[in-house]
C-alpha positions in Angstrom: -4.4 9.6 18.5 -6.7 8.8 15.6 -9.8 8.5 17.9 -9.0 11.8 19.5 -8.7 13.4 16.0 -12.1 11.9 15.0 -13.7 13.2 18.1 -12.3 16.7 17.5 -13.3 16.7 13.8 -16.8 15.4 14.7 -17.3 18.1 17.3 -16.2 20.9 14.9 -18.5 19.6 12.2 -21.3 19.1 14.6 -20.9 22.6 16.1 -21.1 24.2 12.7 -24.1 22.2 11.8 -26.0 23.0 15.0 -25.2 26.8 14.7 -26.3 26.8 11.1 -29.6 25.0 11.8 -30.3 27.3 14.8 -29.8 30.4 12.5 -32.1 28.9 9.9 -34.7 28.0 12.5 -34.6 31.4 14.2 -34.7 33.2 10.9 -38.1 31.7 10.2 -37.8 31.4 6.4 -37.4 35.1 5.7 -35.2 36.0 2.7 -33.5 39.3 1.7 -31.6 40.4 -1.4 -27.9 40.3 -1.7 -26.2 42.9 0.4 -22.9 44.1 1.7 -23.2 41.9 4.8 -23.7 38.9 2.5 -20.7 39.9 0.4 -18.6 40.2 3.6 -19.6 36.7 4.6 -18.7 35.3 1.2 -15.3 37.0 1.2 -14.6 35.7 4.7 -15.7 32.2 3.7 -13.5 32.1 0.6 -10.5 33.4 2.6 -11.1 30.7 5.3 -11.3 28.0 2.6 -8.1 29.1 1.0 -6.4 29.4 4.3 -7.5 26.0 5.4 -5.9 24.5 2.2 -2.6 26.5 2.4 -1.9 27.3 6.0 -1.7 23.8 7.7 1.0 22.5 5.4 3.2 25.6 5.8 2.7 25.4 9.6 3.8 21.7 9.5 6.9 22.5 7.4 7.8 25.3 9.8 7.3 23.1 12.9 9.6 20.4 11.5 12.6 22.5 12.2 11.7 22.8 15.9 12.1 20.0 18.4 8.9 18.5 19.7 8.2 17.0 23.1 5.6 14.6 21.6 6.0 10.9 21.8 5.3 10.7 18.0 6.2 13.9 16.2 4.4 12.8 13.0 1.2 12.2 14.9 1.5 15.6 16.5 2.1 17.2 13.1 -0.9 15.4 11.6 -3.1 16.4 14.5 -2.0 20.0 14.3 -2.6 20.2 10.6 -6.0 18.6 10.9 -7.2 20.9 13.8 -6.0 24.1 12.1 -7.7 23.2 8.9 -11.0 22.2 10.5 -10.9 25.2 12.9 -10.5 27.6 10.0 -13.4 26.1 8.1 -15.6 26.0 11.2 -14.8 29.6 12.0 -15.7 30.8 8.5 -18.8 28.7 8.6 -20.0 30.1 11.9 -19.4 33.7 10.8 -21.4 33.0 7.6 -24.2 31.4 9.7 -24.4 34.5 11.9 -24.3 36.8 8.9 -27.0 34.6 7.4 -29.1 35.3 10.5 -28.5 39.0 10.2 -29.2 39.1 6.5 -30.8 35.9 5.2 -29.7 35.2 1.6 -30.3 31.6 1.0 -27.5 30.9 -1.5 -25.1 31.8 1.4 -26.0 28.4 2.9 -24.2 26.7 -0.1 -20.9 28.2 1.1 -21.5 26.7 4.6 -22.4 23.4 3.0 -19.1 23.6 1.0 -17.2 24.2 4.2 -18.9 21.2 5.8 -18.1 19.1 2.7 -14.4 20.0 2.9 -14.5 19.2 6.6 -16.0 15.8 5.8 -13.4 15.1 3.1 -10.7 15.8 5.6 -12.2 13.7 8.3 -9.4 11.6 9.9 -9.4 7.9 8.9 -6.9 5.1 9.1 -6.2 5.3 5.4 -5.6 9.1 5.5 -3.1 8.6 8.4 -1.3 5.8 6.4 -1.2 8.0 3.3 0.2 10.9 5.4 3.0 8.6 6.8 3.8 7.3 3.3 4.0 10.8 1.9 6.3 11.9 4.8 8.5 8.9 4.3 8.9 9.7 0.5 9.7 13.4 1.4 12.3 12.2 3.9 13.8 9.9 1.2 14.0 12.7 -1.3 15.5 15.0 1.3 12.6 17.5 1.3 12.4 17.6 5.0 
């Protein structure tokens, strides 16, 4: 399960990196002033970052009430949360990369870098998996499930 999550996370991060690099390369170093297109990209990026922080946990809580067919329901919950979080970040990053191509404003790349950084912080590791299990066990003990 953890290897699969690492592969998915790496592919999402790699995809965003490749698309961003292509847009920078195709752009050829041109720069334009801040515009409505850039503002739209920044708004979409911030919304995607906020959604990636809030939505996966609420989805996990909602899914706990449903029965699951998975062999390990906690592993399925962890994977779902991870994939949703990273997909939201990648989607916002790709949109910003395309908008950067349409209207190159160099500071916009900082938002894409922030998204990649959040994705890297959330990369699935053995310790992150153990921490998740311990947190869930504490929640179960406190009756928060």
